[in-house]
C-alpha positions as CSV (number, residue, x, y, z in Angstrom):
1,M,2.2,-17.1,-24.3
2,V,1.1,-14.9,-21.4
3,V,0.3,-11.2,-21.7
4,V,1.9,-9.3,-18.8
5,N,1.4,-5.5,-18.6
6,G,0.3,-5.6,-22.2
7,I,3.5,-7.4,-23.4
8,Q,3.4,-11.0,-24.6
9,K,5.8,-13.2,-22.7
10,N,7.0,-16.6,-24.0
11,I,6.0,-18.4,-20.8
12,S,3.5,-21.1,-19.9
13,Y,0.3,-19.9,-18.2
14,Q,0.2,-20.7,-14.4
15,R,-2.4,-20.0,-11.7
16,C,-1.8,-20.2,-8.0
17,T,-3.2,-23.4,-6.4
18,R,-4.3,-21.5,-3.3
19,C,-5.8,-18.2,-4.6
20,I,-6.6,-17.2,-8.2
21,S,-3.6,-15.0,-8.9
22,D,-1.8,-16.0,-12.1
23,N,1.3,-15.1,-14.0
24,T,-0.4,-12.2,-15.7
25,C,0.7,-10.5,-12.5
26,P,4.2,-9.1,-13.0
27,G,6.9,-10.5,-10.7
28,I,4.8,-13.4,-9.4
29,T,6.6,-16.6,-8.6
30,F,5.4,-20.1,-7.5
31,D,6.8,-22.6,-5.1
32,V,6.9,-26.4,-5.8
33,K,3.3,-26.8,-4.7
34,G,2.1,-24.0,-7.0
35,V,1.4,-21.4,-4.3
36,C,2.2,-17.9,-5.4
37,S,4.6,-15.3,-3.8
38,F,1.6,-13.0,-3.1
39,C,0.1,-15.6,-0.8
40,F,3.4,-15.8,1.1
41,L,3.4,-12.0,1.4
42,H,-0.1,-12.2,2.7
43,D,0.9,-14.8,5.3
44,K,3.8,-12.6,6.4
45,W,1.6,-9.6,6.9
46,V,-1.0,-11.6,8.8
47,K,1.7,-12.4,11.3
48,M,2.8,-8.7,11.4
49,Y,-0.7,-7.4,11.8
50,P,-2.7,-10.0,13.8
51,N,-6.5,-9.2,14.0
52,D,-7.2,-11.1,17.2
53,E,-6.4,-10.2,20.8
54,R,-2.7,-9.9,19.9
55,G,-3.5,-7.1,17.4
56,N,-5.6,-5.3,20.0
57,V,-2.5,-4.2,21.8
58,P,-1.0,-2.1,19.0
59,L,-4.4,-1.0,18.0
60,Q,-5.2,0.4,21.4
61,A,-1.8,2.0,21.6
62,M,-2.5,3.7,18.3
63,I,-5.9,4.9,19.6
64,Q,-4.5,6.2,22.9
65,T,-1.7,8.1,21.0
66,M,-4.3,9.8,18.9
67,K,-6.4,10.8,21.9
68,R,-3.3,12.1,23.7
69,D,-2.1,14.2,20.8
70,G,-5.7,15.4,20.2
71,K,-6.2,16.6,23.8
72,D,-7.5,20.2,23.9
73,K,-7.9,20.1,20.2
74,K,-11.1,19.9,18.1
75,Y,-10.0,16.7,16.3
76,D,-8.0,13.6,17.1
77,C,-7.4,12.6,13.5
78,V,-8.2,13.1,9.8
79,I,-9.9,10.2,8.0
80,G,-10.1,10.0,4.2
81,I,-13.6,8.9,3.0
82,S,-15.1,8.2,-0.4
83,G,-18.6,6.8,0.4
84,G,-17.4,3.3,-0.4
85,R,-17.8,0.4,2.0
86,D,-14.3,0.4,3.5
87,S,-14.0,4.1,4.3
88,T,-17.6,4.2,5.6
89,Y,-17.0,1.3,8.0
90,V,-13.7,2.7,9.2
91,L,-15.4,6.0,10.0
92,H,-18.0,4.0,11.9
93,L,-15.3,2.2,13.9
94,T,-13.4,5.4,14.5
95,V,-16.3,7.1,16.2
96,K,-18.3,4.3,17.7
97,K,-15.6,1.8,18.7
98,Y,-12.4,3.9,19.2
99,G,-14.1,7.0,20.6
100,L,-12.1,9.4,18.4
101,R,-13.1,12.7,17.1
102,P,-12.2,12.6,13.4
103,L,-12.4,15.2,10.7
104,A,-13.6,13.5,7.5
105,V,-11.9,14.6,4.3
106,H,-13.1,13.8,0.8
107,F,-11.3,14.6,-2.4
108,N,-13.4,15.3,-5.5
109,D,-11.9,15.6,-8.9
110,G,-15.1,15.5,-10.9
111,F,-16.0,11.8,-11.2
112,D,-17.8,11.1,-7.9
113,N,-20.5,8.6,-8.0
114,P,-23.7,10.3,-6.6
115,V,-24.4,7.2,-4.5
116,G,-21.1,7.6,-2.7
117,G,-21.8,11.2,-2.1
118,E,-25.1,10.4,-0.4
119,N,-23.4,7.7,1.7
120,M,-20.8,10.3,3.0
121,V,-23.5,12.8,3.9
122,N,-25.6,10.2,5.7
123,I,-22.9,8.8,7.9
124,T,-21.2,12.1,8.8
125,K,-24.5,13.7,9.6
126,K,-25.6,10.7,11.8
127,L,-22.2,10.6,13.6
128,G,-21.9,14.4,13.9
129,V,-18.6,14.4,12.1
130,E,-17.5,17.4,10.0
131,L,-17.1,16.5,6.3
132,R,-14.6,18.7,4.5
133,T,-14.5,18.2,0.7
134,I,-11.4,19.3,-1.2
135,T,-12.4,20.0,-4.8
136,S,-9.7,20.0,-7.4
137,D,-9.2,22.6,-10.1
138,W,-11.2,21.0,-13.0
139,R,-8.7,22.1,-15.6
140,E,-5.9,20.3,-13.7
141,A,-7.9,17.2,-12.9
142,K,-9.1,16.8,-16.5
143,D,-5.7,17.4,-18.0
144,L,-4.0,14.9,-15.6
145,K,-6.4,12.1,-16.7
146,I,-5.7,12.8,-20.3
147,S,-1.9,13.0,-19.6
148,F,-1.9,9.5,-18.1
149,L,-3.9,8.1,-21.0
150,K,-1.2,9.5,-23.3
151,A,1.6,8.2,-21.0
152,S,0.2,4.7,-21.8
153,V,0.6,3.3,-18.2
154,P,-1.8,1.4,-16.0
155,E,-2.0,4.0,-13.2
156,L,-4.8,6.0,-14.9
157,N,-6.1,7.2,-11.6
158,E,-2.8,8.5,-10.3
159,G,-4.2,12.1,-10.0
160,T,-7.1,11.0,-7.9
161,D,-4.9,8.7,-5.7
162,V,-2.3,11.4,-5.1
163,G,-5.0,14.0,-4.6
164,I,-6.7,12.0,-1.9
165,A,-3.5,11.4,0.1
166,A,-2.3,15.0,-0.5
167,S,-5.6,16.4,0.7
168,C,-5.5,14.4,3.9
169,Y,-2.0,15.6,4.7
170,G,-2.8,19.2,3.8
171,V,-5.8,19.3,6.0
172,A,-3.9,17.6,8.8
173,C,-1.2,20.2,8.5
174,K,-3.6,23.1,8.5
175,E,-5.5,21.9,11.5
176,K,-2.4,20.8,13.4
177,I,-3.6,17.1,13.5
178,K,-0.9,14.5,13.8
179,H,-2.8,11.4,12.6
180,V,-4.4,10.3,9.3
181,I,-6.5,7.2,9.0
182,Y,-7.2,5.3,5.8
183,G,-9.7,2.5,5.2
184,Q,-7.4,-0.1,3.6
185,S,-6.9,-3.8,4.3
186,F,-4.6,-6.2,2.6
187,R,-7.0,-9.0,3.8
188,T,-9.8,-7.7,1.5
189,E,-8.0,-5.6,-1.2
190,G,-5.0,-7.9,-1.8
191,V,-1.5,-7.2,-3.0
192,K,-1.3,-5.2,-6.2
193,P,2.0,-5.4,-8.2
194,V,3.9,-2.2,-7.9
195,S,3.9,-1.8,-11.7
196,W,0.1,-1.6,-11.6
197,A,-0.2,0.8,-8.7
198,Y,2.9,2.9,-8.2
199,M,1.7,6.1,-6.4
200,V,4.0,9.0,-5.8
201,G,3.7,12.7,-6.7
202,D,7.1,12.7,-8.5
203,Y,5.6,10.2,-11.0
204,L,2.5,12.3,-11.5
205,N,4.5,15.5,-12.1
206,D,6.9,13.9,-14.6
207,V,4.0,12.6,-16.7
208,Q,2.2,15.9,-16.5
209,N,5.3,17.8,-17.6
210,K,5.7,15.5,-20.6
211,F,2.1,15.3,-21.7
212,G,0.1,17.9,-20.0
213,T,-1.2,21.2,-21.3
214,V,-2.0,22.7,-17.9
215,K,0.6,23.8,-15.4
216,L,-0.2,22.5,-11.9
217,R,-0.5,24.9,-9.1
218,K,2.5,25.1,-6.8
219,W,2.7,23.1,-3.5
220,E,1.8,24.8,-0.3
221,P,1.9,22.9,3.0
222,E,-1.8,23.4,3.8
223,N,-2.9,23.2,0.2
224,P,-0.6,20.6,-1.5
225,N,-2.8,20.2,-4.6
226,Y,-1.4,17.3,-6.6
227,H,2.1,17.5,-5.1
228,L,3.0,14.6,-2.8
229,G,6.4,13.5,-3.9
230,W,9.2,12.1,-1.7
231,K,10.3,15.6,-0.4
232,E,6.7,16.5,0.5
233,L,6.2,13.1,2.2
234,F,9.4,13.8,4.2
235,Y,8.1,17.2,5.2
236,Y,4.7,15.9,6.4
237,S,6.1,12.8,8.1
238,F,9.3,14.1,9.7
239,I,8.9,17.9,9.9
240,Q,5.2,18.0,10.8
241,G,5.2,14.6,12.5
242,I,2.0,13.4,10.7
243,K,1.6,9.6,10.8
244,A,-0.7,7.5,8.7
245,Y,-2.6,4.4,9.9
246,S,-4.8,1.6,8.5
247,P,-6.7,0.3,11.6
248,L,-8.4,-2.4,9.5
249,Y,-5.1,-4.2,9.5
250,Y,-5.8,-5.1,13.1
251,E,-9.6,-5.6,12.8
252,N,-11.4,-8.8,12.0
253,Y,-12.9,-7.1,9.0
254,V,-15.5,-9.2,7.2
255,R,-17.0,-7.2,4.4
256,K,-20.4,-8.8,4.4
257,E,-20.8,-8.2,8.1
258,A,-19.5,-4.6,7.8
259,E,-21.9,-4.0,5.0
260,E,-24.9,-5.1,7.1
261,I,-23.9,-2.7,9.9
262,I,-23.5,0.4,7.7
263,K,-26.7,-0.3,5.8
264,A,-28.7,-0.7,9.0
265,E,-27.2,2.3,10.8
266,Y,-26.5,4.8,8.0
267,N,-28.7,3.7,5.1
268,W,-25.5,3.0,3.1
269,V,-26.1,2.0,-0.5
270,Y,-23.7,-0.2,-2.5
271,P,-22.1,1.8,-5.4
272,G,-22.2,-1.2,-7.6
273,A,-18.6,-2.5,-7.2
274,H,-15.4,-2.0,-5.2
275,Y,-13.9,1.4,-6.2
276,F,-17.1,2.4,-8.0
277,D,-17.6,5.4,-5.7
278,D,-15.4,6.9,-8.5
279,L,-17.1,6.6,-11.9
280,Y,-13.8,6.9,-13.7
281,W,-13.1,3.3,-12.8
282,A,-15.4,2.2,-15.6
283,L,-12.9,3.6,-18.1
284,I,-9.9,2.4,-16.2
285,T,-11.3,-1.2,-16.0
286,Y,-11.9,-1.2,-19.8
287,V,-8.3,0.1,-20.6
288,H,-6.8,-2.4,-18.1
289,R,-8.5,-5.3,-19.8
290,V,-8.0,-4.5,-23.5
291,K,-4.6,-2.9,-23.3
292,F,-2.7,-4.4,-20.3
293,N,-4.6,-7.7,-19.6
294,I,-5.0,-6.5,-16.0
295,D,-7.9,-7.6,-13.8
296,F,-7.9,-6.2,-10.3
297,R,-10.5,-8.8,-9.3
298,L,-7.6,-11.3,-9.3
299,N,-6.0,-9.4,-6.4
300,A,-9.2,-8.6,-4.5
301,Y,-10.8,-12.1,-4.8
302,S,-7.5,-13.7,-4.0
303,A,-7.3,-11.7,-0.8
304,L,-10.8,-12.7,0.2
305,I,-10.0,-16.4,-0.5
306,R,-6.9,-16.2,1.7
307,D,-8.9,-14.7,4.5
308,G,-11.7,-17.3,4.2
309,Q,-14.3,-14.7,2.9
310,M,-14.7,-16.2,-0.5
311,E,-14.6,-19.7,-2.1
312,R,-12.0,-20.2,-4.7
313,E,-14.4,-21.9,-7.1
314,I,-16.8,-19.0,-6.8
315,A,-14.0,-16.5,-7.6
316,L,-12.9,-18.5,-10.6
317,E,-16.4,-18.4,-12.0
318,A,-16.8,-14.7,-11.2
319,V,-13.7,-13.6,-13.2
320,K,-14.9,-15.3,-16.3
321,K,-17.7,-12.7,-16.5
322,P,-17.2,-9.1,-17.6
323,Y,-16.5,-6.8,-14.6
324,V,-19.7,-4.9,-13.8
325,M,-17.8,-1.6,-13.6
326,E,-17.0,-1.8,-17.3
327,D,-20.3,-0.1,-18.3
328,P,-20.2,1.4,-21.8
329,R,-22.6,4.2,-20.8
330,I,-20.4,5.3,-17.9
331,I,-17.3,5.1,-20.2
332,D,-19.0,7.4,-22.7
333,L,-19.9,9.8,-19.8
334,C,-16.2,9.9,-18.7
335,L,-15.1,10.7,-22.3
336,K,-17.7,13.4,-22.5
337,R,-16.5,14.9,-19.2
338,L,-12.9,14.8,-20.5
339,S,-14.0,16.5,-23.8
340,I,-12.2,13.9,-25.8
341,T,-13.4,11.9,-28.8
342,R,-13.8,8.2,-29.0
343,E,-11.3,8.2,-31.8
344,D,-8.6,10.0,-29.7
345,F,-9.3,7.7,-26.8
346,D,-9.0,4.5,-28.9
347,R,-5.7,5.9,-30.4
348,W,-4.2,6.4,-27.0
349,V,-5.4,2.9,-25.9
350,Q,-3.5,1.5,-28.9
351,L,-0.2,3.1,-27.9
352,P,2.6,0.7,-26.9
353,P,2.1,-0.1,-23.2
354,K,4.5,1.3,-20.6
355,T,5.1,1.3,-16.9
356,F,6.3,3.7,-14.3
357,H,9.9,2.6,-15.1
358,D,9.6,4.6,-18.3
359,Y,9.3,7.8,-16.3
360,N,11.1,9.8,-13.7
361,T,9.6,8.5,-10.4
362,G,12.5,8.4,-8.0
363,Y,12.3,4.6,-7.9
364,E,15.9,4.1,-9.1
365,L,17.1,6.1,-6.1
366,M,14.8,4.0,-3.8
367,K,16.4,0.9,-5.2
368,F,19.9,2.3,-4.5
369,L,18.8,3.2,-0.9
370,R,17.1,-0.2,-0.4
371,P,19.4,-1.5,2.3
372,G,19.0,1.7,4.3
373,I,15.2,1.6,3.8
374,K,15.2,-2.0,5.1
375,L,17.2,-0.9,8.2
376,A,14.7,2.0,8.8
377,T,11.8,-0.5,8.9
378,K,13.7,-2.6,11.5
379,L,14.2,0.5,13.6
380,G,10.5,1.2,13.4
381,M,10.8,4.5,11.4
382,F,8.0,3.2,9.1
383,P,6.1,-0.1,8.6
384,E,7.8,-3.0,7.0
385,I,4.8,-3.5,4.8
386,V,5.7,-0.3,3.0
387,Y,9.1,-1.8,2.1
388,D,7.4,-5.0,0.9
389,K,4.9,-3.2,-1.3
390,Y,7.6,-1.3,-3.1
391,F,10.3,-4.0,-3.5
392,L,8.5,-7.4,-3.2
393,C,5.3,-6.9,-5.1
394,G,5.8,-7.6,-8.7
395,E,8.3,-4.9,-9.9
């Protein structure tokens, strides 16, 4: 028996012979040699986004486009930052290597790790970059987190994830900036199954309508709040012409080397774990383990193994130990901030597990339009990796 998304499946346990992903990951398949489908997706993306001299061509084209569109303006791009390693290093690259003039945007919904906050202040001050913090309405942020606990789905940080992206688009729209940069890399973060990380505003709004007690403020182009559904994405992408980029796709991004650079130049301090610039991940990690049998380390460590940044044997030993983020003291702090009792929390954790398929997310329409979406990627309207993440990553 294998537990997948909290549901027992009558299948034999299997782990990839190349990475450490196993069949607790929904939708995973294995070839005759035991190599998993996520490894093959990784290899496909490596060819699509080379991080050697071949990748320098599209990277330089991206940079020159930003400089051209930013001419005679105060900023060339918006960059989302959290104080974690990835976004800090990307901000470093954006200024020092690419020669761009970014506006740094941070979204705060009440669970920031103070270490991450210090990191953001240090680097933006040192680089002379404006840091603009978008602070959510606490009533909305708090209610959203409780709503997703009641919804019984894995995406317990949906509000934060949507809020980050919406804030970046809203600021870009307000400042007439055409480009948004994110510090993401499939080579270090891995390939999450879509049923673990389905992010779209329509999903958030449906869950909030069903379980929330606070009505979310309405969408405004320059102040989208938590609204970033398909129609809002269409507005920002096609009406406003705002494009999003992940330059780390083309960089030879080695985390240990990047960490040495940002520690030396900006006094960067490790928050304690990946994602731990957000303290709420202590609670999320606990719920993932006890309710869904989800461990994001499988994805992250597998990515590092594929990229040669981690030994498989070391990763296998590491995942046997409790995740450092699952700190009972921080979990208690999160519950206190949410003003909920441990009894209510435990009751919600014990609810039958669900996925985004149980809610109105627009995904069924996406599946119907799948051939057209595939054609759009071939025409270059948006990256093929977006198609792969929604349709080939463990539905």
